[in-house]
N, C-alpha and C positions, 0 to 999 in steps of 0.2 A: 594446890597452887591454882591465880589467876594468872592466864595468860593475856600477855597486849602487847600488841605488834605494832610499832611506830615506825611509819616511814620516814627516813632522815632527811628523803629530798622534800617531805613535806613540813617537818618540823626539827628543823637544823638547830633551834632553838632547846629541843628536848635532848637531840644528840648529844649536844656540847656540855649539857651537865652532866649525864652518865659517862660521857667518856673520858670529863675531865677527873671524875671520881676513879673511875679504871686506871688510866696515866698515873694519877698520884698513889694508888694502893699498888699497884703490882708494875709500873715503869713502861707498861708496853701499849698495846691500841692496833685497831683497825677495828672490822666488820666483817660478818655480821656482829654484832653485841649485844650478847645476855646478859642480862643484869637483875637479881635476886633482890626486891625490898621486904622490908620489914612491914607490915599492917600499919606502921606508921609512916608509909611510903621514904621511908631510909633504908640506901643500898647498903648490903653487906657481904655482898658476893657478885663477881664481874668475870667475864670472860669472851674473846671471841668466836672461834668456829669450832662446835664440839661433835664430831660424827656421831650417828646414830647409835652407833654401837662401840662401845672401847675400840680401841686400835692398840694391840701389844706391840704390832711394829715399831712402832712413832712412841709407845709409854703414854699414847693420848686415851682419856677419860672418856666414854660414851655421853653424851645426853643423858640419857635410861641413869645410868650408873651416876651422874652427876646431880639428879632427881632425888635417887635415893638416897644419897648422901645427906644432901640439903635437908631431905624430910626428920632424915634421923638426927641429925645434930641440931633442927630446932625441936625435936620431940623431948630432947634431952637437954639442950644449954640455951631455950630460946633468951633467957636472962643475959647471960653473957655473951650471946650475938648482939641483942639490942643496944646492949653496955658500950661494945664494941664500935659496934656501928655510929654512936651518937659520939663518941670520941673521935674517931674517923673522919666524921663531916664537920665536927667542931675546928679540928687540926687544918682540913683543906680550906674551912672558911676564913681562918684564917691568915693560912699562907696567902690566899689571894687577893684576900684584903691588903695585905702587905705588900706584896708585888705592884697593885694599882696605885697603892701611895707613893710607891719610888718613881713610876713613872711621870715624869714630866708633861706637860701636854704645853704643845707649843703649835699657835695654829699657823703658823709660820712654813713655810715648805723646807724640805728636808737640806740641811749645810751641805756645798759643796764637798767639804772632807766624808760626810757619811754616802754622799753617792759615789766617790771615788772610794771608798771601803768595800760597801757593796759590791760596785767592780770589781774589785781585787781578789773578793772572796770566787767570785765565780770563776775570773780568770786561772786561779789558783788552783779550783774545785773541777776544773773542767778535764774530759776525759779525749786525750787529745787521739786517742786511737778510735775510739766508737762513739765519740760525742758524748753529751749530756753531762751530767755533775754525780760525782761519785762514784760508786757501787750499785749492784743491784742490792733489792730492784730498783729499776729504774720508773719513774715515772715523767708522763711528759710535760708538767710545770711549764707551761707556758706563759705564766707569768712574768719568767724570769727571762723569755725573749721577749716580751714586751719591753722590760724594762732596759736590756741590751740597747734595743733597736733604738728607743727614745733616746740612750746613754749615746748612741753613739751619735745620732743628729743632733743633740743639743752640744754636746761635748766638741765637735768637729765646728760647729755655728761658732760657739761661743770662746773656744780656744784654738783651736785650730790644729789640733792637737789629731792629726788625719790617723797617724800608726794606733792608738788608742781606741778612734773609732771604729777603724777597720778591723781590729780586732774581734770587739763586739759584734760585729755583721759577721764575721768568717766563723765565730762559735756558733752563732744561733743557725748559719747555713748549714755547716757541716752536721749540726744536731739534727735538724731538719733531714737532710739528706740521708743520713743513715737511720733515721726512724721510718722514713719513708721506702727504703729497702728494705727494710726489716721485717721480721713476721708482727710487731706491734701493728704494722698497717694491715689491715686484711688485705692480701694480696689478688684475692678473687673476688669478694665481696665487695672489700673496699671500706673506710671508715679507719679510725685507729681504737683499739684496745685500750683497756685501762690504763696498763702497764706491762713492761718487761721483766720475766724471772730472772734473767742474766743480763751482762753487760752489753750485749751485741744487738740487743733490741730482737734480739729471735726468738725467743719463746716468751708467748704472752699468757697474761691473764685474758680469760677469752671474753669478758664482759666489756660492753661498749656501752660509753656513759655521754648523751648528750650534750654537759656541759664543756666535756672535753673536746667534742667536734665544734661545737661554735668558737672557744677560745683559740683553739688553733685553727680553723679558719681567717681568723683573723691573724695569727702569728706568719699563716704559710702568706696570705695574701701580702703583709706587710714587706715581707722577705722577698716575694718575686716582683713586687716594685721598686725597690732597691735593688736585686741582682740580677732580674731576669733570668733564673735560672728554670731552664723548663722542666728538670723535675719535680722541681718545687711546682711550679705552674699547673703541672698534669695533676700532681696530689690535691691539690686544692680543689681542682674540677673534679678527682673522684669524691672525694671527704662528699661535698655539695651533693653531688647523684647519690651518694649514700644515704644521705640526710633524706633526702627527698624523700628517697623509693622505702627506704624500710623504717625510717624513725617518725614521719608523717603521716596523720591521723587521714585518711583519705574522707573518711565521711564526715567528721564532725571538727576538721581541721586542728590546728595546732600540733604537738610533738609527744611522742612516748619521750619519758626523760631516761630510759635507758634499752638495751639489751642484753638480757642475762645469759651467764656463761654456758646453762644448759645445751647439749644436744638436742634435735628432735626425739620426744619420746618415743615413738614409733616409726618401723623403717620407713613406710610411705607417708608419713605426718608431714603434711606441706608448714605446719605453721608450729611455734614453740607453746 
């Protein structure tokens, strides 16, 4: 095997190609993404996280076991693997081309009907008890807040539908407040974790992404400007303090793209 590690933050185009293959062939998705290619650079097997050794509790094969099995398969059935890989790529290419051809390109803005349909979807999918949309795992998805707040402003100005506008604001405010009080918001170090593993924003996946902080800062600022809710305002200030303290490169400027989910390696370590 020749191992090639790709940073998906630097090369999202490469990540998109192989994630599309993984989703099309196995119906799932996620990271870290591991993909095995033929010498002709055609993918033939993919998966997300594999533990170093097999985990019998969850019937999950280990990375070493995967390598041994793939090596044996390639040694005995390489021609079959190459043929199946070519067939999968051809089918995937045709499906993508068909999908692209079916999409009508319209230079104009989305119609009001499309906007109302989108808003109705969010309103119906909203979790009235915990905020957010759908069930776990729950991601922050600040683009949803941006849409809702923009919809509220434009809908109120254009049509005077105050109730609909207010609902969009309340959905956004409640979700951000629930997130602010939950474990997805680091209550000690500040900043938002990647996502919540439960419906209540309580147990997070501990990775922190710079782009989440940036987008959530906009959502929090816009919501605070509209509602003057002090919890949201304080959460915004805490988030900015976290980014400046932990994600900013003190020597060369700029920002780190993420803080990983690992704990300190040793008891007395000061940095990850």
